[in-house]
Each structure stands twice: as structure tokens, then as C-alpha cells.
C-alpha positions as CSV (number, residue, x, y, z in Angstrom):
1,M,-203.3,58.9,-3.9
2,T,-200.7,57.4,-1.6
3,E,-197.1,56.7,-2.4
4,L,-197.8,53.0,-1.9
5,T,-200.5,53.1,-4.6
6,R,-198.3,55.1,-7.0
7,Q,-195.2,52.9,-6.7
8,T,-196.4,49.4,-6.0
9,D,-200.2,49.1,-6.6
10,R,-200.7,46.3,-4.0
11,P,-197.5,44.4,-4.5
12,G,-198.9,41.3,-2.8
13,E,-201.8,40.9,-5.2
14,G,-202.2,37.2,-5.9
15,V,-199.7,36.2,-3.2
16,R,-200.9,33.5,-0.8
17,V,-199.4,33.8,2.7
18,A,-199.7,31.7,5.9
19,L,-199.2,33.5,9.2
20,F,-197.3,31.6,11.9
21,A,-198.4,33.8,14.8
22,T,-196.0,32.3,17.5
23,C,-197.1,31.3,20.9
24,I,-196.1,34.5,22.7
25,N,-198.2,36.6,20.3
26,D,-201.0,34.1,20.5
27,T,-201.1,34.2,24.3
28,L,-199.9,37.7,25.2
29,Y,-199.8,39.9,22.1
30,P,-202.7,39.0,19.7
31,G,-202.6,42.6,18.5
32,T,-199.3,41.9,16.8
33,A,-200.7,39.0,14.8
34,R,-203.8,41.1,13.8
35,A,-201.5,43.9,12.7
36,V,-199.6,41.4,10.4
37,V,-202.9,40.4,8.8
38,T,-204.0,44.0,8.4
39,L,-200.7,44.9,6.8
40,L,-200.4,42.0,4.4
41,E,-204.1,42.3,3.3
42,R,-203.6,46.0,2.7
43,L,-200.7,45.1,0.4
44,G,-203.0,42.7,-1.5
45,C,-201.9,39.3,0.0
46,T,-204.4,36.5,0.8
47,V,-203.6,35.6,4.4
48,E,-204.4,32.2,5.9
49,F,-204.1,31.1,9.5
50,P,-203.7,27.3,9.9
51,L,-205.5,26.5,13.1
52,T,-203.4,23.5,13.9
53,Q,-200.2,25.6,14.5
54,T,-198.7,25.6,17.9
55,C,-195.2,26.5,19.2
56,C,-192.0,26.3,17.1
57,G,-190.4,24.2,19.9
58,Q,-187.6,26.6,20.6
59,P,-188.1,26.5,24.5
60,F,-187.5,22.7,24.3
61,T,-184.6,22.9,21.9
62,N,-182.8,25.7,23.8
63,T,-182.9,23.8,27.0
64,G,-181.7,20.5,25.5
65,Y,-185.0,18.6,25.3
66,F,-184.5,17.6,21.7
67,D,-186.8,14.6,21.7
68,E,-189.6,16.6,23.3
69,A,-189.2,19.3,20.6
70,M,-190.0,16.8,17.8
71,G,-193.7,17.1,18.3
72,S,-193.5,20.8,17.6
73,V,-191.5,20.2,14.4
74,R,-194.0,17.7,13.1
75,T,-196.9,19.9,13.9
76,F,-195.3,22.9,12.1
77,V,-194.6,20.8,9.0
78,D,-198.1,19.3,9.0
79,S,-199.6,22.8,9.4
80,F,-197.6,24.7,6.8
81,A,-196.2,22.1,4.3
82,D,-198.7,23.1,1.5
83,Q,-198.2,26.9,1.9
84,D,-196.4,29.1,-0.6
85,H,-195.1,31.5,2.0
86,V,-194.9,31.4,5.8
87,V,-194.6,34.8,7.5
88,V,-193.3,34.9,11.1
89,P,-193.5,38.2,13.2
90,S,-190.4,37.1,15.2
91,G,-186.8,36.7,14.3
92,S,-186.4,34.3,17.2
93,C,-189.1,31.9,16.0
94,A,-188.2,32.2,12.3
95,G,-184.6,31.4,13.3
96,S,-185.7,28.4,15.3
97,I,-187.6,27.0,12.3
98,R,-184.8,27.6,9.8
99,E,-181.9,26.5,12.0
100,Q,-183.2,24.2,14.7
101,H,-185.9,22.2,12.8
102,P,-183.4,20.8,10.3
103,M,-181.0,19.8,13.0
104,L,-183.8,18.1,15.1
105,A,-185.1,16.2,12.1
106,R,-181.7,15.0,11.1
107,R,-180.9,14.0,14.7
108,H,-184.1,12.1,14.9
109,G,-183.2,10.1,11.8
110,D,-186.5,10.6,10.1
111,Q,-185.5,11.1,6.4
112,G,-189.0,11.9,5.3
113,L,-189.5,14.6,7.9
114,T,-186.0,15.9,7.2
115,A,-186.9,16.3,3.5
116,E,-190.2,18.1,4.4
117,V,-188.4,20.4,6.8
118,Q,-185.8,21.3,4.2
119,Q,-188.5,22.1,1.6
120,L,-190.3,24.4,4.1
121,V,-187.4,26.3,5.4
122,P,-186.8,28.5,2.4
123,R,-190.5,29.4,2.3
124,T,-190.4,30.6,6.0
125,R,-189.4,34.3,6.5
126,E,-189.4,36.8,9.2
127,L,-191.9,39.7,8.5
128,S,-189.4,42.3,7.3
129,E,-187.6,39.7,5.1
130,F,-190.9,38.9,3.4
131,L,-191.8,42.5,2.8
132,V,-188.5,43.6,1.4
133,D,-187.3,40.4,-0.3
134,V,-190.5,38.8,-1.6
135,L,-192.9,41.7,-2.1
136,K,-190.1,44.1,-3.0
137,V,-191.6,46.9,-1.0
138,T,-190.3,49.3,1.7
139,D,-193.1,51.9,1.6
140,V,-196.1,50.0,3.0
141,G,-198.3,53.0,3.2
142,A,-197.9,53.4,7.0
143,Y,-198.3,56.6,9.1
144,F,-197.0,56.8,12.6
145,P,-196.2,60.4,13.8
146,H,-193.9,59.6,16.7
147,R,-190.2,59.5,17.6
148,V,-189.0,55.8,17.8
149,T,-185.8,53.9,18.2
150,Y,-185.2,50.4,16.9
151,H,-183.6,47.5,18.8
152,P,-182.4,44.7,16.5
153,T,-183.0,41.6,18.5
154,C,-180.2,39.0,18.7
155,H,-182.0,36.2,16.7
156,S,-183.2,38.6,14.0
157,L,-179.7,40.0,13.6
158,R,-177.5,36.9,14.1
159,V,-179.7,34.0,13.1
160,C,-182.2,35.4,10.6
161,H,-179.7,38.0,9.3
162,V,-182.5,40.5,8.6
163,G,-179.8,43.2,8.4
164,D,-181.2,46.7,7.9
165,R,-184.6,45.6,6.4
166,P,-186.6,46.8,9.4
167,L,-184.8,50.1,9.2
168,Q,-185.6,50.4,5.5
169,L,-189.3,49.9,6.4
170,L,-189.3,52.3,9.3
171,Q,-187.6,55.0,7.2
172,Q,-190.5,55.1,4.8
173,V,-193.2,55.5,7.5
174,R,-194.8,58.9,7.1
175,G,-194.6,61.1,10.2
176,L,-192.1,58.8,12.0
177,T,-188.8,60.1,13.3
178,L,-186.2,57.3,13.6
179,A,-183.6,58.0,16.4
180,P,-180.4,55.9,16.2
181,L,-179.8,53.7,19.1
182,A,-176.2,53.5,20.5
183,E,-174.7,50.0,20.6
184,A,-177.9,48.7,19.1
185,D,-176.5,45.3,18.4
186,Q,-175.9,44.5,22.0
187,C,-178.2,41.9,23.6
188,C,-181.0,43.2,25.8
189,G,-180.4,40.4,28.3
190,F,-183.6,38.4,27.8
191,G,-182.5,35.3,26.0
192,G,-185.5,33.2,27.0
193,T,-184.5,30.9,29.9
194,F,-181.3,32.9,30.3
195,A,-183.5,35.6,32.0
196,V,-184.7,33.0,34.5
197,K,-181.4,31.2,35.2
198,N,-179.3,34.4,35.3
199,A,-181.8,37.0,36.4
200,D,-179.3,39.5,37.9
201,V,-177.2,39.5,34.7
202,S,-180.3,39.7,32.6
203,V,-181.6,42.8,34.4
204,S,-178.2,44.4,34.3
205,M,-178.0,43.9,30.5
206,G,-181.5,45.2,30.1
207,G,-180.7,48.2,32.2
208,D,-177.8,49.1,29.9
209,K,-180.1,48.9,26.9
210,V,-182.8,51.0,28.6
211,R,-180.3,53.8,29.4
212,R,-179.4,53.9,25.7
213,V,-183.0,54.0,24.7
214,L,-183.7,56.9,27.0
215,D,-180.7,58.8,25.5
216,T,-182.5,58.8,22.1
217,G,-185.5,60.7,23.5
218,A,-187.8,58.2,21.8
219,E,-191.5,57.8,22.6
220,Y,-191.5,54.2,21.4
221,L,-189.0,51.3,21.4
222,V,-189.6,49.1,18.4
223,A,-188.4,45.6,17.7
224,G,-189.4,42.5,15.7
225,D,-189.6,40.2,18.7
226,N,-192.2,40.6,21.5
227,S,-190.2,38.4,23.8
228,C,-187.4,41.0,24.0
229,L,-189.9,43.8,24.2
230,T,-191.6,42.1,27.2
231,H,-188.2,42.2,29.0
232,L,-187.4,45.7,28.1
233,G,-191.0,46.9,28.5
234,G,-191.0,45.7,32.0
235,L,-187.8,47.6,32.8
236,L,-189.1,50.8,31.1
237,S,-192.4,50.5,32.9
238,R,-190.9,50.0,36.4
239,Q,-188.7,53.0,35.9
240,R,-191.7,55.0,34.8
241,T,-189.9,56.2,31.7
242,G,-193.0,56.7,29.6
243,V,-191.3,54.9,26.7
244,R,-193.7,52.4,25.2
245,P,-192.6,49.1,23.5
246,I,-194.1,48.3,20.2
247,H,-193.7,45.6,17.6
248,L,-192.6,46.5,14.1
249,A,-195.8,45.1,12.6
250,E,-198.0,47.4,14.6
251,I,-196.2,50.5,13.3
252,L,-196.3,49.2,9.7
253,A,-200.0,48.4,10.0
254,S,-200.8,51.9,11.3
255,T,-202.3,54.4,8.8
256,E,-203.4,58.0,8.9
257,E,-207.0,56.8,9.0
258,D,-206.3,55.1,12.4
259,G,-206.1,58.6,13.9
């Protein structure tokens, strides 16, 4: 009998959850979205995937195209308004929904949409928030026998304020050795369009982060945002470090039965 079964007995039993996969996971990292479903269903949740979902609109908003972002806001509301919980495997996208969507709706002057957004915001959570705050679980029955280090991405740390929730979850993974990352709260340099507009600075910041990752001796670099992991993963790969980027959800979904 696993520790999960003894302590929690499927803490998500009867909980209805909708997955907002995010566009980067949908197009580049579908394994992360599948891992979220595997994890939540193992915990007893009923997971739904509204097929009308698209992008949260953050690329528009961050570059000042507020009017163009409104379509994404409306689509998100239409897709998820009737859901009890919306789980997002990205601090960046969860932060966009909670901080940018209300601003955009108010700016547009649509009182009905503003009200709908405000009702949906408290039901939208980053994955680690949902597990720790809603399901009240840190031991999710995971097994991952590797040395890892955790990078707290800027939006998860400063916009979603997930705090140490990801660390609480990682510390309960059987077989996992968690190596502390020096100056962990420093930006990796990705920043979406920042990496395009300021490529040299972005690469330099990423290089600093990579050096600190290598100092940990970790086999894996884990984070809650695949956008940042794409940036750092490219640097790690080009330097032939052997360190592999991995999303938090994929570690938490892993079990001893997976081999």
C-alpha cells in the first residue's frame, strides 16, 4: 500500500477539473498535458478538456496589442465559465489569466465580460497551487529516482505567488534527490518576446542560470513553465551538458510502475 493511499485515499475523488493545456504545451509539449491528466486522474479527479480553448492571449497583451487580446479572453471565458476548477500547468499563463484578463475586460468596457472574468479568476490555478491548496496533498504517489534541481520561473514566483508549493511536492517524490539551486529566484532570461528583442542579454542571463544548474550536479532541471525550459534546455543542449529539462507535472505523474 502506498503512502498516497494510506494518507489521502484519492483526495480528488468527486472533484471536477478542466485542463487549460496552454498553447506551448499543445504545440510543442503535449506530454506535459498528458502528464497532468494522468496525475489528476490518479488522485481521483474527473478531468475535462474543453476543445474550444486556445491561447490565454499573453503574447498580445505583453506586446501592447490589447484589443487583439480580447478574442482570447472571450474564448477562455466561453470555454471554462461553467467549470468548477481550471488547472494550468504554467505559472505564466495562469498569471496572465488572473492578472491580465481582468485588466483587459475592464479596459474594453464590457461589464458583462468583466463580471464573468472576475468569477472565473479564483477558480483558475497553477498546477502546484491546485494540488497543495485545493486537494491538500503533497505526496502524490510519484517515484522519480534522479537528482533534480528546481528553477522557480518568474511568473510562477512573482505573479502567481506559488511560493514553495512545487518544492513541497518534489520533496515527497520517492527516489528523488532535490539539489538546491543558487540564486534560484533570478530570471532565466527568456521573458517571451524579450528573448527575441534582446537576444544577447537573454542568452547571457540564461548562461548564468545554466552555470548554477551545473553546479548542483543535477540530472534534470525542473520547472513549472515549458517556455522557460525551452530557453534553458536549448542552452543546456548546445553546451552538451547532459542535463535534461523536465516539467514538474511529468515528475509528479511518474510512478515506480513506469520503470
